[in-house]
ZAMARGU-4260 file (C-alpha; in steps of 0.2 Angstrom, whole numbers, plus 5000, padded with zeros to 4 digits):
<rodrens>
0) 5067/5069/5041 | 5053/5081/5036 | 5054/5095/5040 | 5073/5097/5043 | 5077/5094/5062
5) 5085/5111/5064 | 5070/5120/5057 | 5058/5109/5067 | 5067/5113/5083 | 5066/5132/5078
10) 5049/5133/5071 | 5039/5117/5075 | 5029/5109/5061 | 5029/5124/5051 | 5048/5120/5048
15) 5054/5133/5035 | 5046/5142/5020 | 5049/5126/5009 | 5047/5112/5021 | 5031/5111/5032
20) 5018/5098/5037 | 5002/5101/5028 | 4987/5109/5037 | 4973/5097/5041 | 4959/5095/5028
25) 4943/5086/5027 | 4951/5073/5015 | 4968/5065/5016 | 4982/5075/5008 | 4993/5066/4996
30) 5010/5075/4994 | 5021/5069/4979 | 5040/5069/4980 | 5053/5066/4967 | 5071/5061/4971
35) 5083/5064/4957 | 5101/5057/4957 | 5113/5064/4945 | 5130/5057/4940 | 5142/5072/4939
40) 5155/5062/4929 | 5163/5074/4916 | 5158/5069/4898 | 5146/5055/4904 | 5133/5062/4917
45) 5116/5055/4918 | 5100/5057/4929 | 5089/5045/4937 | 5073/5049/4947 | 5060/5040/4957
50) 5043/5047/4963 | 5036/5044/4980 | 5019/5048/4986 | 5016/5052/5005 | 4998/5051/5011
55) 4994/5062/5027 | 4980/5053/5036 | 4971/5067/5045 | 4960/5055/5055 | 4976/5051/5065
60) 4985/5065/5074 | 4992/5077/5076 | 5004/5068/5088 | 5011/5083/5098 | 5019/5086/5115
65) 5008/5097/5126 | 5019/5100/5141 | 5036/5108/5144 | 5032/5120/5130 | 5034/5137/5140
70) 5050/5146/5138 | 5061/5147/5153 | 5056/5132/5162 | 5067/5123/5174 | 5066/5107/5185
75) 5076/5101/5200 | 5087/5086/5198 | 5078/5070/5203 | 5061/5078/5202 | 5046/5069/5195
80) 5038/5078/5181 | 5022/5074/5170 | 5024/5073/5152 | 5008/5075/5142 | 5005/5073/5123
85) 4990/5072/5111 | 4987/5054/5105 | 4973/5058/5093 | 4971/5040/5087 | 4990/5037/5084
90) 4990/5022/5096 | 4980/5012/5084 | 4993/5013/5070 | 5006/4999/5067 | 5020/4999/5080
95) 5013/5014/5090 | 5003/5006/5104 | 5019/5010/5115 | 5031/5024/5115 | 5048/5029/5121
100) 5051/5046/5130 | 5069/5053/5128 | 5079/5068/5134 | 5091/5079/5124 | 5103/5090/5133
105) 5110/5099/5117 | 5094/5108/5112 | 5086/5094/5103 | 5100/5088/5091 | 5102/5071/5099
110) 5093/5061/5112 | 5105/5050/5122 | 5095/5048/5138 | 5079/5037/5139 | 5067/5044/5153
115) 5054/5030/5150 | 5054/5015/5138 | 5040/5005/5130 | 5027/5014/5140 | 5008/5015/5133
120) 5004/5028/5121 | 4990/5035/5132 | 4995/5054/5132 | 5002/5056/5150 | 5017/5048/5160
125) 5027/5054/5175 | 5046/5054/5172 | 5061/5057/5184 | 5073/5071/5179 | 5091/5064/5179
130) 5104/5070/5191 | 5113/5081/5178 | 5115/5100/5176 | 5109/5105/5159 | 5102/5121/5151
135) 5096/5115/5134 | 5085/5101/5137 | 5071/5094/5125 | 5059/5079/5126 | 5056/5068/5111
140) 5042/5055/5111 | 5042/5041/5097 | 5032/5025/5095 | 5042/5009/5098 | 5039/5002/5080
145) 5035/5017/5069 | 5044/5032/5061 | 5034/5048/5067 | 5039/5058/5083 | 5035/5073/5093
150) 5047/5086/5101 | 5042/5099/5114 | 5043/5117/5107 | 5056/5125/5120 | 5072/5121/5129
155) 5071/5119/5148 | 5084/5117/5161 | 5088/5104/5174 | 5096/5110/5190 | 5095/5128/5187
160) 5082/5142/5188 | 5081/5152/5172 | 5080/5171/5170 | 5080/5180/5153 | 5090/5195/5151
165) 5089/5207/5135 | 5101/5220/5129 | 5099/5234/5116 | 5112/5238/5103 | 5108/5254/5093
170) 5115/5263/5079 | 5110/5280/5071 | 5116/5281/5054 | 5104/5295/5047 | 5107/5286/5031
175) 5098/5292/5015 | 5090/5276/5007 | 5095/5273/4989 | 5081/5270/4976 | 5088/5254/4969
180) 5085/5235/4967 | 5101/5232/4976 | 5100/5231/4995 | 5112/5241/5005 | 5119/5233/5021
185) 5120/5245/5037 | 5132/5236/5050 | 5131/5235/5069 | 5144/5226/5079 | 5140/5216/5095
190) 5155/5213/5105 | 5146/5203/5118 | 5148/5184/5118 | 5133/5173/5122 | 5119/5161/5115
195) 5104/5170/5108 | 5087/5166/5115 | 5077/5179/5106 | 5080/5193/5094 | 5069/5209/5090
200) 5072/5223/5079 | 5066/5241/5081 | 5067/5253/5066 | 5065/5272/5064 | 5063/5275/5046
205) 5056/5291/5038 | 5048/5288/5021 | 5032/5295/5013 | 5027/5278/5006 | 5030/5263/5017
210) 5026/5251/5003 | 5042/5255/4994 | 5053/5249/5008 | 5062/5232/5009 | 5071/5228/5025
215) 5081/5212/5030 | 5092/5206/5044 | 5107/5194/5044 | 5124/5191/5053 | 5140/5193/5044
220) 5144/5175/5046 | 5129/5170/5036 | 5127/5170/5017 | 5114/5182/5009 | 5103/5167/5006
225) 5101/5166/5025 | 5095/5184/5027 | 5077/5186/5034 | 5065/5199/5028 | 5058/5210/5041
230) 5047/5220/5030 | 5043/5217/5011 | 5032/5232/5006 | 5016/5227/4998 | 4999/5234/4996
235) 5000/5247/5009 | 4993/5261/4998 | 5001/5278/4996 | 4995/5286/5012 | 5004/5275/5025
240) 5021/5283/5029 | 5037/5279/5039 | 5042/5262/5046 | 5043/5265/5065 | 5040/5250/5077
245) 5047/5233/5083 | 5048/5217/5073 | 5045/5203/5086 | 5041/5184/5082 | 5030/5184/5098
250) 5019/5198/5092 | 5001/5195/5091 | 5000/5206/5075 | 5003/5196/5059 | 5016/5203/5046
255) 5007/5215/5036 | 5008/5234/5030 | 5003/5241/5048 | 4997/5257/5053 | 5004/5274/5047
260) 5019/5281/5055 | 5021/5269/5070 | 5015/5252/5068 | 5019/5247/5086 | 5024/5229/5085
265) 5021/5215/5072 | 5028/5199/5066 | 5042/5200/5053 | 5039/5194/5036 | 5051/5179/5039
270) 5053/5172/5056 | 5069/5177/5064 | 5069/5163/5076 | 5082/5156/5065 | 5095/5167/5075
275) 5090/5158/5091 | 5104/5148/5097 | 5118/5157/5088 | 5132/5167/5096 | 5127/5185/5096
280) 5145/5191/5094 | 5150/5199/5077 | 5144/5210/5064 | 5125/5211/5060 | 5118/5219/5045
285) 5101/5228/5042 | 5098/5227/5024 | 5087/5241/5016 | 5082/5248/5000 | 5069/5259/4991
290) 5062/5248/4978 | 5054/5262/4968 | 5063/5276/4958 | 5053/5292/4960 | 5053/5308/4970
295) 5049/5299/4987 | 5065/5298/4997 | 5068/5290/5014 | 5080/5291/5028 | 5086/5277/5040
300) 5087/5287/5056 | 5091/5273/5068 | 5088/5254/5072 | 5090/5244/5087 | 5093/5225/5089
305) 5087/5218/5105 | 5096/5202/5109 | 5091/5191/5124 | 5100/5177/5133 | 5096/5166/5148
310) 5105/5168/5164 | 5106/5152/5174 | 5106/5151/5193 | 5109/5134/5202 | 5093/5128/5211
315) 5095/5131/5230 | 5104/5148/5227 | 5116/5157/5216 | 5134/5150/5215 | 5143/5157/5230
320) 5129/5154/5242 | 5138/5139/5249 | 5157/5139/5249 | 5171/5128/5254 | 5189/5134/5257
325) 5205/5125/5255 | 5218/5131/5267 | 5232/5121/5261 | 5228/5105/5270 | 5209/5103/5271
330) 5192/5109/5265 | 5182/5120/5277 | 5165/5113/5271 | 5169/5097/5263 | 5175/5093/5245
335) 5165/5105/5234 | 5152/5099/5222 | 5144/5107/5207 | 5133/5118/5218 | 5147/5124/5230
340) 5160/5138/5226 | 5178/5133/5229 | 5190/5146/5237 | 5208/5142/5238 | 5218/5151/5251
345) 5232/5138/5252 | 5242/5129/5239 | 5233/5114/5231 | 5239/5099/5220 | 5225/5088/5213
350) 5224/5069/5217 | 5209/5067/5205 | 5195/5076/5197 | 5187/5091/5206 | 5170/5100/5203
355) 5164/5117/5209 | 5151/5130/5204 | 5165/5143/5203 | 5183/5144/5208 | 5193/5159/5217
360) 5212/5158/5219 | 5219/5170/5232 | 5235/5180/5228 | 5251/5170/5231 | 5242/5153/5230
365) 5246/5140/5217 | 5233/5127/5212 | 5239/5113/5201 | 5230/5100/5191 | 5240/5085/5186
370) 5239/5073/5171 | 5222/5064/5169 | 5213/5076/5182 | 5200/5088/5177 | 5194/5104/5186
375) 5175/5105/5181 | 5169/5123/5185 | 5151/5129/5182 | 5154/5148/5182 | 5169/5159/5182
380) 5187/5155/5187 | 5195/5170/5196 | 5214/5171/5199 | 5218/5186/5210 | 5235/5195/5210
385) 5250/5183/5210 | 5239/5168/5212 | 5241/5154/5199 | 5231/5140/5192 | 5242/5127/5183
390) 5234/5115/5171 | 5248/5102/5168 | 5251/5092/5152 | 5236/5080/5149 | 5226/5089/5163
395) 5210/5099/5159 | 5200/5114/5165 | 5182/5111/5159 | 5169/5124/5161 | 5150/5121/5159
400) 5144/5139/5161 | 5148/5154/5150 | 5154/5167/5163 | 5169/5177/5160 | 5185/5172/5168
405) 5197/5184/5177 | 5216/5182/5179 | 5229/5172/5170 | 5232/5154/5171 | 5246/5142/5165
410) 5242/5128/5153 | 5256/5116/5149 | 5255/5105/5133 | 5269/5094/5126 | 5272/5091/5108
415) 5275/5075/5099 | 5293/5072/5098 | 5300/5082/5083 | 5317/5086/5075 | 5324/5103/5069
420) 5314/5110/5055 | 5299/5100/5060 | 5282/5109/5061 | 5268/5107/5074 | 5250/5114/5072
425) 5246/5124/5088 | 5231/5133/5095 | 5230/5143/5111 | 5218/5139/5126 | 5220/5157/5133
430) 5218/5175/5128 | 5234/5186/5128 | 5247/5173/5123 | 5260/5180/5110 | 5266/5168/5096
435) 5285/5172/5098 | 5285/5171/5117 | 5277/5154/5116 | 5291/5147/5105 | 5305/5160/5108
440) 5318/5152/5098 | 5308/5149/5082 | 5313/5161/5068 | 5301/5175/5067 | 5297/5171/5049
445) 5292/5153/5053 | 5275/5156/5061 | 5261/5152/5048 | 5243/5153/5045 | 5234/5144/5032
450) 5224/5153/5019 | 5209/5143/5011 | 5211/5152/4995 | 5229/5145/4992 | 5232/5133/4979
455) 5250/5129/4982 | 5261/5128/4998 | 5268/5146/4996 | 5250/5154/4993 | 5242/5143/5006
460) 5254/5145/5020 | 5257/5164/5024 | 5268/5171/5038 | 5261/5180/5052 | 5268/5193/5063
465) 5276/5184/5077 | 5274/5198/5090 | 5255/5196/5088 | 5244/5185/5099 | 5236/5168/5095
470) 5218/5171/5090 | 5205/5160/5098 | 5199/5145/5088 | 5213/5148/5075 | 5227/5136/5071
475) 5245/5140/5067 | 5259/5130/5060 | 5275/5134/5070 | 5292/5127/5066 | 5303/5120/5080
480) 5316/5131/5087 | 5331/5135/5076 | 5343/5127/5088 | 5332/5112/5090 | 5340/5094/5091
485) 5341/5083/5076 | 5335/5069/5086 | 5317/5067/5090 | 5314/5078/5106 | 5298/5084/5114
490) 5294/5103/5115 | 5286/5108/5132 | 5274/5121/5127 | 5267/5133/5140 | 5252/5145/5137
495) 5249/5160/5149 | 5233/5171/5149 | 5215/5171/5153 | 5206/5155/5148 | 5194/5155/5135
500) 5176/5150/5139 | 5159/5148/5131 | 5155/5151/5112 | 5170/5153/5101 | 5168/5156/5082
505) 5181/5156/5068 | 5177/5162/5051 | 5181/5149/5037 | 5181/5148/5019 | 5176/5135/5006
510) 5191/5122/5006 | 5204/5118/5019 | 5206/5129/5034 | 5217/5128/5049 | 5208/5129/5066
515) 5212/5125/5084 | 5205/5119/5100 | 5202/5136/5110 | 5199/5128/5127 | 5210/5122/5142
520) 5201/5105/5140 | 5200/5092/5126 | 5186/5094/5113 | 5175/5079/5107 | 5179/5079/5088
525) 5163/5070/5083 | 5152/5083/5093 | 5162/5097/5084 | 5158/5089/5067 | 5140/5087/5072
530) 5138/5105/5078 | 5146/5111/5062 | 5138/5098/5050 | 5132/5110/5037 | 5150/5117/5035
535) 5163/5105/5040 | 5166/5088/5032 | 5182/5081/5040 | 5196/5084/5051 | 5215/5082/5048
540) 5229/5082/5060 | 5247/5085/5055 | 5258/5072/5062 | 5276/5075/5055 | 5278/5056/5055
545) 5291/5057/5042 | 5303/5072/5041 | 5305/5082/5025 | 5319/5079/5013 | 5325/5093/5003
550) 5310/5103/5008 | 5298/5090/5002 | 5288/5077/5012 | 5290/5060/5004 | 5275/5052/5011
555) 5258/5057/5019 | 5259/5066/5036 | 5241/5069/5039 | 5230/5058/5050 | 5211/5060/5046
560) 5195/5059/5056 | 5176/5059/5053 | 5161/5052/5061 | 5166/5035/5054 | 5183/5035/5063
565) 5201/5039/5060 | 5216/5034/5050 | 5234/5035/5054 | 5245/5045/5042 | 5253/5029/5037
570) 5256/5011/5044 | 5264/5011/5061 | 5257/5029/5065 | 5245/5035/5078 | 5226/5035/5074
575) 5215/5050/5080 | 5204/5044/5094 | 5190/5056/5092 | 5197/5069/5104 | 5205/5086/5099
580) 5218/5089/5113 | 5222/5105/5122 | 5233/5116/5111 | 5230/5106/5096 | 5228/5114/5079
585) 5219/5104/5065 | 5213/5106/5047 | 5195/5105/5041 | 5188/5103/5024 | 5174/5116/5023
590) 5160/5113/5011 | 5155/5132/5011 | 5161/5148/5019 | 5154/5153/5036 | 5159/5152/5055
595) 5164/5136/5063 | 5158/5135/5081 | 5166/5129/5097 | 5155/5127/5113 | 5156/5121/5130
600) 5145/5106/5126 | 5160/5100/5115 | 5172/5100/5130 | 5177/5083/5138 | 5187/5078/5153
605) 5206/5074/5153 | 5203/5056/5159 | 5196/5051/5142 | 5211/5058/5132 | 5228/5057/5141
610) 5235/5055/5123 | 5228/5062/5107 | 5230/5046/5097 | 5226/5029/5102 | 5239/5015/5100
615) 5237/5003/5085 | 5234/4988/5096 | 5219/4996/5106 | 5202/4990/5104 | 5193/4998/5090
620) 5176/4989/5091 | 5162/5002/5090 | 5144/4997/5090 | 5135/5001/5073 | 5152/5003/5063
625) 5160/4989/5053 | 5177/4995/5047 | 5193/4990/5037 | 5209/4999/5038 | 5222/4996/5024
630) 5240/5002/5022 | 5251/5006/5007 | 5270/5002/5010 | 5286/4998/5001 | 5302/4991/5008
635) 5308/5008/5013 | 5292/5019/5016 | 5275/5018/5024 | 5265/5029/5012 | 5247/5031/5019
640) 5232/5022/5028 | 5214/5022/5022 | 5198/5017/5030 | 5182/5010/5022 | 5167/5005/5033
645) 5148/5003/5034 | 5138/5013/5046 | 5120/5020/5047 | 5117/5036/5038 | 5131/5033/5024
650) 5128/5030/5006 | 5138/5025/4991 | 5140/5044/4986 | 5149/5058/4996 | 5143/5059/5014
655) 5146/5075/5024 | 5155/5072/5040 | 5157/5053/5036 | 5169/5053/5020 | 5185/5062/5020
660) 5194/5068/5004 | 5213/5066/5004 | 5221/5082/5009 | 5238/5080/5002 | 5237/5072/4985
665) 5256/5075/4979 | 5263/5058/4985 | 5262/5040/4982 | 5245/5034/4990 | 5231/5022/4991
670) 5214/5029/4991 | 5195/5026/4990 | 5187/5031/4974 | 5171/5041/4975 | 5164/5050/4960
675) 5182/5048/4952 | 5189/5058/4967 | 5202/5052/4980 | 5195/5049/4998 | 5205/5043/5013
680) 5189/5038/5022 | 5174/5031/5014 | 5157/5026/5023 | 5145/5015/5015 | 5127/5012/5020
685) 5120/4997/5029 | 5115/4983/5026 | 5132/4975/5020 | 5131/4962/5006 | 5145/4949/5002
690) 5142/4954/4984 | 5148/4972/4987 | 5164/4978/4979 | 5174/4993/4984 | 5184/5002/4972
695) 5202/5008/4977 | 5214/5019/4967 | 5233/5020/4967 | 5245/5034/4963 | 5263/5029/4961
700) 5275/5043/4959 | 5289/5030/4956 | 5288/5013/4947 | 5292/4998/4958 | 5286/4985/4971
705) 5273/4990/4983 | 5263/4981/4997 | 5245/4983/5003 | 5242/4977/5020 | 5227/4975/5032
710) 5230/4986/5048 | 5214/4981/5057 | 5195/4977/5056 | 5180/4978/5067 | 5162/4974/5068
715) 5155/4961/5056 | 5172/4961/5047 | 5180/4952/5062 | 5172/4936/5055 | 5170/4941/5037
720) 5182/4936/5022 | 5190/4951/5015 | 5199/4950/4999 | 5209/4962/4988 | 5206/4960/4969
725) 5220/4965/4957 | 5212/4967/4940 | 5229/4968/4931 | 5235/4951/4937 | 5218/4944/4939
730) 5222/4939/4957 | 5210/4938/4972 | 5221/4939/4988 | 5216/4935/5006 | 5221/4952/5013
735) 5217/4946/5031 | 5230/4932/5030 | 5245/4942/5024 | 5249/4958/5014 | 5248/4959/4995
740) 5264/4963/4985 | 5263/4970/4967 | 5273/4979/4954 | 5267/4995/4946 | 5273/5008/4934
745) 5272/5026/4938 | 5255/5034/4936 | 5237/5035/4943 | 5227/5019/4942 | 5208/5020/4947
750) 5203/5004/4940 | 5216/4991/4946 | 5210/4987/4964 | 5194/4982/4973 | 5190/4976/4990
755) 5178/4960/4988 | 5171/4948/5000 | 5166/4932/4992 | 5177/4917/4992 | 5185/4917/4974
760) 5180/4903/4962 | 5185/4895/4945 | 5202/4903/4939 | 5204/4912/4955 | 5202/4897/4966
765) 5213/4898/4982 | 5224/4883/4985 | 5221/4873/5001 | 5233/4880/5014 | 5234/4862/5021
770) 5245/4857/5006 | 5259/4868/5013 | 5268/4865/5029 | 5280/4878/5037 | 5292/4871/5050
775) 5300/4883/5062 | 5317/4877/5069 | 5333/4887/5068 | 5328/4891/5050 | 5311/4890/5041
780) 5307/4875/5031 | 5293/4876/5018 | 5286/4860/5012 | 5273/4857/4999 | 5264/4840/4999
785) 5257/4842/4981 | 5264/4855/4969 | 5282/4861/4967 | 5287/4877/4975 | 5291/4892/4963
790) 5296/4906/4975 | 5294/4911/4993 | 5293/4929/5000 | 5294/4933/5019 | 5288/4949/5026
795) 5286/4957/5043 | 5269/4962/5050 | 5271/4980/5042 | 5273/4972/5025 | 5292/4975/5023
800) 5300/4961/5013 | 5313/4952/5023 | 5318/4938/5011 | 5314/4932/4994 | 5320/4916/4985
805) 5315/4912/4967 | 5316/4897/4955 | 5315/4884/4969 | 5306/4871/4958 | 5306/4858/4972
810) 5293/4853/4985 | 5305/4859/4999 | 5313/4876/5003 | 5325/4881/5017 | 5323/4900/5022
815) 5339/4905/5031 | 5331/4917/5044 | 5336/4915/5062 | 5323/4911/5075 | 5318/4927/5085
820) 5300/4922/5090 | 5292/4936/5080 | 5277/4935/5068 | 5281/4933/5050 | 5270/4933/5034
825) 5274/4921/5020 | 5269/4921/5002 | 5272/4904/4994 | 5270/4903/4975 | 5268/4886/4967
830) 5274/4882/4949 | 5256/4879/4943 | 5253/4898/4947 | 5243/4896/4963 | 5248/4905/4979
835) 5246/4902/4998 | 5249/4914/5012 | 5255/4909/5029 | 5257/4917/5045 | 5270/4910/5057
840) 5280/4914/5073 | 5298/4912/5070
</rodrens>
């Protein structure tokens, strides 16, 4: 996509300083690109490049939307609106006679709603606004059979009226500006918490020569490479003094030197629309320096950052214009809707989902939401006096607006069953919850945070003061109470405080970080990854599936999740279903430092996530994804599970938010090999080919016998052969039929195994399974109609070996396993070296 979508949304076709659509010229413009691929393998790297020429045909286009481009627009639900666009000859291009008109509700990042499909590319169409409440809508128009598109230039709202409110934040440092090539950052802290719609900066700087000044703006959560120049000196001459005035992207005055003393207003050198959409909360820096060392000194007297936001009021009146009161038995004005304020003067227990534009609970009244039920509130939740809002385990409070809540609520969350010395990753959905009071019988020294700078367990896990409160969006590893049972028992957690709402950010560093869901409702994991795609690559969930032995966990305990899907920690474990539950702490792998963001748009209802994990026999079919799950086991342990799959947007290299590196590499494990590194999840690009081969690696901390088994497949692999190739034994094994058992020495083996898809030939030819008959009576009777039997192995469905007999050397073998009507997997080896796998119920 050119320019990058985020820059297109912020700046239109001008994109950014390095990516923009060329200006029209009399002749067509040819733009030459070179894509270079580099293999980073140590000691053997190489490069390969390909050149591509893109011709911009200025006799066609520009193809642009000419409506819905004014800031602050709003439309009623169900209303008819006219969308217009400039055709400019594009309807004569291949596949562009008709277009689709689509709607985004997340500011233009995705377009899940089709307003009109396959309509003529004629420049105008009436569309009907859907019956939704949304504040960040955009329209996209695309031809039905070509690759160009257009997006309107501003967000608009559906179901709300919009009012922009601006706030000034001022500091007066009276700071003498150093004469240096090094920029000095002067901080200003904004404690408010809302999404930015516009930023302006007003400076009061005294200096005899304005041309010597360099001024920048950035947020602390951004790197220095993302700072924006407000003023960059230049050929101002020696007579122009001071730098007093306002930098405003909407100014009619272009970025220049400006008039002496007070320039009034003008555009900044770099557009500062890049701050639009960010959360205003945090530390901002005005960077300043005097680029010339001479006798001309300057002073930063003051500067003001003006930050604007939108306030949204429901069409038909502000929330509270219409109310309905629950008196303990009935509603005074019918069941509330998203435009009606709910008032509780009597106790209430949910029987299903409830929606209201706001909620007020009177003192002494208890409002309870039960498992599977969601209380959806547009604005604030207010709990007065001794009133109480209780969100039971697997219920949810989901807020869509960003108003500040008042009063404490109770959020209950049950842990997975755990034993003494087990740890659980927790996060608080409320403000004011103390760590120790949440788990009062946990030793005060067993509350941990995770430091991304740590390279070992002692340096990564650092104790925190148990008398401090949970921090929003941060995860904590908390050990079970010191008197906790040694049998698996559920901990009934309870959080008490003011529920978090709106934007929540958490600073992260490059590497692994421990975050947590900050809301009293579940969070969509895929949406969280999408919203943080430049920073976050994968999510990991601590499952404590297997307890520690002598302080060491013998197998993997992390379930993993990316946009491709999830993996259990090991066979028989639970697989992340794409939902981050209430109170759930989780790890991320961050590609860079910055701030991870949580938003109300990521929140989902309780009904989609009554459990954090899905069961193994649940339907995993997902349109557009074609996946294979594999397990590594031995007779005593289930070590880990991996996922490899094909999906749009993936490549054979490392793909952010699709591939997931193994978090804990200390144990025996099976893994995908990408650039000689270990990955638990690997995505590959479509289309799939039967000739594909997928490299797998093995780490064995102990020599012995191991088993690789197929957990599940979906998509095209439901009807596609899947084989495991062992390069050591020169065996190609039908992994869909039964697990593969092998022997290995201790070590790391990146070249032993591959997943392949073509039916083997010649020396690897599979034996006709009809030559072997298995009769299930009181015992199992294996009969071969051709070759003699050498050995028989019997496994359960998890790949655990139940029985083995060797040196048979006859055409018949009796297996003394009693009939229990359970599925069994059999490996039958013949004396000629061939092998047949059978699945029976016995």
